[in-house]
VEXDREN-2710 file (C-alpha; in Angstrom, 1 decimal):
% VEXDREN-2710
k/r/px/py/pz
1/MET/-17.3/20.8/14.8
2/TYR/-14.5/20.5/12.5
3/LYS/-14.9/23.8/10.5
4/ASP/-11.7/24.9/11.2
5/LEU/-9.6/22.0/10.5
6/LEU/-11.7/21.7/7.4
7/LYS/-10.8/25.3/6.5
8/PHE/-7.4/24.7/7.2
9/ALA/-7.2/21.7/4.9
10/ILE/-8.7/23.5/1.8
11/LYS/-6.5/26.5/2.4
12/THR/-3.5/24.3/2.4
13/ALA/-4.7/22.2/-0.7
14/LYS/-5.4/24.9/-2.9
15/LYS/-1.7/26.4/-1.9
16/ALA/-0.1/23.1/-3.0
17/GLY/-2.5/22.9/-6.0
18/LYS/-1.5/26.1/-7.2
19/TYR/2.0/25.4/-6.9
20/VAL/1.9/22.2/-8.7
21/LEU/-0.2/23.3/-11.3
22/ALA/2.7/26.1/-12.1
23/GLU/5.5/23.7/-11.9
24/GLN/3.6/21.4/-14.5
25/LYS/3.5/24.1/-16.9
26/LYS/7.2/25.1/-16.4
27/GLY/8.4/21.5/-17.0
28/LEU/9.5/18.6/-14.5
29/ILE/12.2/16.9/-13.1
30/ILE/11.0/13.2/-13.3
31/GLU/12.2/10.1/-11.4
32/GLU/11.2/6.7/-10.8
33/LYS/10.9/5.1/-7.3
34/GLY/10.1/1.5/-8.7
35/LYS/8.7/0.4/-12.0
36/ASN/5.9/2.5/-13.4
37/ASP/5.9/4.4/-10.0
38/LEU/7.1/7.8/-11.0
39/VAL/8.0/10.7/-8.7
40/THR/8.6/14.4/-9.7
41/ASN/10.2/17.4/-8.0
42/ALA/6.6/19.0/-7.5
43/ASP/5.8/15.8/-5.8
44/ARG/8.2/16.4/-3.1
45/ALA/7.9/20.1/-2.9
46/SER/4.4/20.0/-2.7
47/GLU/4.4/17.5/0.4
48/GLU/7.3/19.5/2.1
49/MET/4.8/22.7/1.5
50/ILE/1.8/20.7/3.2
51/ILE/4.2/19.1/6.0
52/LYS/5.5/22.8/6.8
53/GLU/1.9/24.1/7.0
54/ILE/0.7/21.5/9.2
55/ASN/3.3/21.9/11.4
56/LYS/3.0/25.4/12.0
57/ALA/-0.7/25.1/12.7
58/TYR/-1.0/21.9/14.6
59/PRO/2.6/21.1/16.0
60/ASP/1.1/18.2/17.8
61/HIS/-0.6/16.6/15.0
62/ALA/1.2/13.3/13.3
63/ILE/1.8/13.3/9.4
64/ILE/2.1/10.5/7.2
65/GLY/2.8/11.8/3.4
66/GLU/3.6/9.6/0.4
67/GLU/6.9/10.9/-0.4
68/SER/8.3/11.0/3.2
69/SER/7.1/7.7/3.9
70/PHE/8.6/6.3/0.9
71/ILE/11.9/7.6/2.1
72/ARG/11.4/6.7/5.8
73/LYS/10.0/3.2/5.0
74/SER/8.1/3.8/8.3
75/ASP/5.8/1.1/9.7
76/PHE/3.6/3.7/11.1
77/SER/4.0/2.5/14.6
78/ASP/5.5/5.9/15.9
79/TYR/2.2/7.4/14.9
80/ALA/0.6/5.9/17.9
81/ASP/0.8/8.6/20.5
82/SER/-0.9/11.3/18.3
83/GLU/-4.8/11.7/18.5
84/TYR/-4.7/13.5/14.9
85/ILE/-3.2/12.1/12.1
86/TRP/-2.7/13.8/8.6
87/LEU/-2.7/11.4/5.4
88/VAL/-1.2/13.4/2.6
89/ASP/-0.8/12.7/-1.2
90/PRO/0.9/15.7/-2.4
91/ILE/0.0/14.8/-6.1
92/ASP/-2.0/11.7/-6.9
93/GLY/-2.0/10.4/-10.1
94/THR/1.8/11.5/-10.7
95/THR/2.0/9.8/-14.1
96/ASN/-0.9/12.0/-15.3
97/TYR/0.6/15.0/-14.1
98/ALA/4.2/14.0/-15.5
99/HIS/2.4/13.4/-19.0
100/GLN/0.5/17.0/-19.0
101/LEU/-2.8/15.7/-18.0
102/LYS/-5.4/17.2/-15.9
103/GLU/-6.3/14.2/-14.1
104/TYR/-4.4/14.5/-10.8
105/ALA/-5.2/15.9/-7.4
106/VAL/-3.9/17.3/-4.0
107/SER/-5.3/14.8/-1.4
108/ILE/-5.4/15.7/2.3
109/GLY/-7.4/13.7/4.9
110/LEU/-7.5/14.1/8.7
111/PHE/-7.8/10.7/10.9
112/LYS/-8.9/10.9/14.5
113/LEU/-7.7/8.2/16.6
114/SER/-10.3/6.7/19.3
115/LYS/-8.1/3.6/20.6
116/LYS/-4.5/3.9/21.2
117/GLU/-2.6/0.5/21.1
118/LYS/1.1/-0.1/20.6
119/SER/1.9/-2.5/17.8
120/LYS/4.0/-2.9/14.9
121/ASN/1.4/-2.3/12.6
122/PHE/-0.8/1.0/12.2
123/GLN/-3.7/-0.9/11.0
124/TYR/-4.5/-1.9/14.7
125/LEU/-5.1/1.4/15.7
126/THR/-8.7/2.5/15.5
127/GLY/-10.7/5.7/14.7
128/GLU/-12.4/7.5/12.1
129/LEU/-11.9/10.4/9.3
130/ILE/-13.0/13.5/10.0
131/VAL/-11.8/15.7/7.2
132/GLY/-11.1/15.1/3.6
133/VAL/-10.2/17.6/0.9
134/VAL/-9.3/16.5/-2.7
135/TYR/-8.1/19.4/-5.0
136/ALA/-7.9/18.8/-8.9
137/PRO/-6.2/22.1/-9.7
138/GLY/-5.9/21.5/-13.6
139/MET/-10.0/21.5/-13.6
140/ASN/-10.2/23.9/-10.3
141/GLU/-12.5/21.4/-8.6
142/LEU/-12.3/21.1/-5.1
143/PHE/-13.9/18.2/-3.4
144/SER/-14.5/18.3/0.6
145/ALA/-16.2/17.0/3.6
146/THR/-16.3/16.8/7.2
147/LYS/-17.6/14.0/9.3
148/GLY/-21.5/14.7/9.6
149/GLU/-21.7/17.6/7.3
150/GLY/-22.0/16.3/3.7
151/ALA/-19.9/16.6/1.1
152/TYR/-19.2/19.2/-1.6
153/MET/-17.4/20.6/-4.8
154/ASN/-16.4/24.1/-5.2
155/ASP/-19.1/24.7/-2.1
156/LYS/-21.8/22.9/-3.8
157/LYS/-23.6/20.1/-2.1
158/ILE/-22.9/16.7/-4.3
159/GLN/-24.6/13.5/-3.8
160/VAL/-24.1/9.7/-5.4
161/THR/-26.4/8.7/-8.1
162/LYS/-29.7/6.7/-7.6
163/ILE/-29.1/4.1/-10.0
164/ASN/-29.6/0.7/-8.7
165/GLU/-28.5/-1.7/-11.0
166/VAL/-24.9/-2.8/-12.1
167/LYS/-25.8/-3.2/-15.5
168/ASN/-26.7/0.7/-15.7
169/GLY/-23.7/1.7/-13.8
170/LEU/-20.5/3.1/-14.9
171/PHE/-17.5/2.3/-13.0
172/ALA/-13.8/2.9/-12.4
173/THR/-10.6/1.0/-11.4
174/GLY/-7.2/1.2/-11.3
175/PHE/-4.2/-0.9/-11.4
176/PRO/-1.2/-1.4/-8.7
177/TYR/2.3/-0.8/-9.6
178/LYS/3.0/-4.4/-8.7
179/ASN/1.0/-7.4/-9.3
180/GLN/-1.2/-5.8/-11.6
181/GLY/-2.7/-9.1/-12.6
182/ILE/-4.3/-9.4/-9.5
183/ASN/-7.3/-6.9/-10.7
184/LEU/-7.8/-8.7/-14.1
185/PRO/-10.2/-11.4/-13.1
186/TYR/-12.2/-8.5/-11.3
187/PHE/-11.9/-6.2/-14.5
188/ASN/-13.0/-9.0/-16.7
189/ALA/-16.1/-9.9/-14.6
190/MET/-17.3/-6.0/-14.3
191/MET/-17.0/-5.6/-18.1
192/GLY/-19.6/-8.3/-18.6
193/HIS/-22.0/-7.0/-16.0
194/CYS/-21.8/-3.1/-16.2
195/GLN/-22.2/-0.4/-18.7
196/ALA/-18.7/0.6/-18.8
197/ILE/-15.2/0.9/-16.7
198/ARG/-13.0/3.9/-16.9
199/ARG/-9.4/4.3/-15.5
200/LEU/-8.3/7.8/-14.5
201/GLY/-5.2/6.9/-12.9
202/ALA/-5.7/8.9/-9.6
203/ALA/-7.6/7.0/-6.6
204/SER/-8.8/10.2/-4.9
205/LEU/-10.2/11.5/-8.1
206/ASP/-12.3/8.2/-8.6
207/LEU/-13.7/8.1/-5.3
208/CYS/-14.8/11.9/-5.3
209/TYR/-16.3/11.1/-9.1
210/VAL/-18.4/8.3/-7.2
211/ALA/-19.4/11.0/-4.6
212/ALA/-20.2/13.6/-7.2
213/GLY/-22.2/11.0/-9.4
214/ARG/-20.2/10.7/-12.1
215/PHE/-19.4/7.0/-11.6
216/GLU/-21.6/4.6/-9.8
217/GLY/-18.5/2.3/-8.1
218/TYR/-14.8/2.5/-8.0
219/TRP/-12.7/-0.4/-7.0
220/GLU/-8.7/-0.9/-6.8
221/PHE/-6.0/-3.0/-4.9
222/GLY/-2.5/-2.1/-4.0
223/LEU/-3.4/1.3/-2.3
224/LYS/-2.0/3.1/0.7
225/PRO/-3.8/5.4/3.1
226/TRP/-2.7/8.8/1.7
227/ASP/-4.5/7.8/-1.9
228/ILE/-7.9/6.8/-0.2
229/ALA/-8.3/8.6/3.0
230/ALA/-10.0/12.1/1.9
231/GLY/-12.2/10.3/-1.0
232/ALA/-13.6/7.7/1.2
233/LEU/-15.0/10.3/3.8
234/ILE/-16.2/12.3/0.7
235/ILE/-18.2/8.9/-0.7
236/GLU/-19.8/8.4/2.6
237/GLU/-20.9/12.2/3.3
238/ALA/-22.3/12.1/-0.2
239/GLY/-24.7/9.1/0.7
240/GLY/-22.2/6.3/-0.7
241/THR/-20.8/3.4/1.1
242/VAL/-17.0/2.2/1.2
243/THR/-15.8/-1.0/2.1
244/ASP/-13.1/-3.1/1.1
245/THR/-13.6/-5.6/-1.9
246/ASN/-15.2/-8.4/0.4
247/GLY/-17.5/-6.1/2.0
248/ASN/-15.8/-5.8/5.2
249/GLN/-15.3/-2.3/7.1
250/ILE/-12.8/-0.2/5.2
251/ASP/-9.2/-0.5/6.7
252/LEU/-7.3/2.7/5.4
253/PHE/-4.4/0.5/5.7
254/GLY/-5.6/-2.5/4.1
255/ALA/-4.7/-1.7/0.5
256/ASP/-7.9/-2.4/-1.3
257/ILE/-11.3/-0.6/-1.6
258/PHE/-14.5/-0.6/-3.1
259/GLY/-16.7/2.6/-3.1
260/SER/-20.1/3.0/-4.6
261/ASN/-23.5/4.7/-4.4
262/ASN/-24.8/1.8/-2.1
263/LYS/-27.5/1.0/-4.1
264/ILE/-25.4/-0.9/-6.4
265/HIS/-23.0/-2.4/-3.6
266/GLN/-24.2/-5.6/-2.7
267/GLU/-24.9/-6.9/-6.2
268/THR/-21.3/-5.7/-7.1
269/LEU/-19.7/-7.5/-4.1
270/ASN/-21.6/-10.7/-5.4
271/ILE/-20.1/-10.4/-8.4
272/PHE/-16.7/-10.2/-6.7
273/LYS/-17.4/-13.3/-4.6
274/ASN/-17.8/-15.2/-7.9
275/ILE/-14.7/-14.5/-9.2
END
């Protein structure tokens, strides 16, 4: 149903990924948007490239990109008149990218509105994710999904693991740029229950690694819609579950997320509730 949209997203992510990989090898201009929050010349150029491609192919679609949204400081209410909204992270894991690590990705998700409400906050609009693409050019891994069609890595179907106890699970997490301490109680609690915890520094890849069976679960706070849109769909299409850290339906604009292989979801939520 969304085949053409998926093909477009894959083509665009690969184009941007090829560019940022080349730029990483050449050397980067690195700046700070805030404390511990980096941006490079490649972030901005990659986003401009993606936006240009979307505008050319789908001029009636809206776009929320990390760098342009940071500059505009939009409350997202101006997107209420668009049926389709692209959520773009030109380089997820910029700190990794700036330090010549491979754990970064171009993330492109597509959100279809089902209910349009004029409001000050975008989270009052409802709909569903229909396309997700996460491309890690440094590792040449492309994760993708469309609603109802399964999830794939490099054209091979992927699925979550069958591990059904937290004690046997490998988890991932991250720490927000601001208020990093919010996650410490969760980290400490989970360390006492699971096999181990990893921190990759790229939310989109953490989500895709759950989908691909590399992790059993991943949680994080302080995120933005472009961080999680594509990866959330990819987990669900791989047979996993995505909620917030309280077990409620995931809100792309709600800042916290918990994705798992489904089998350890409730046990993990119970641990969270006791924190």
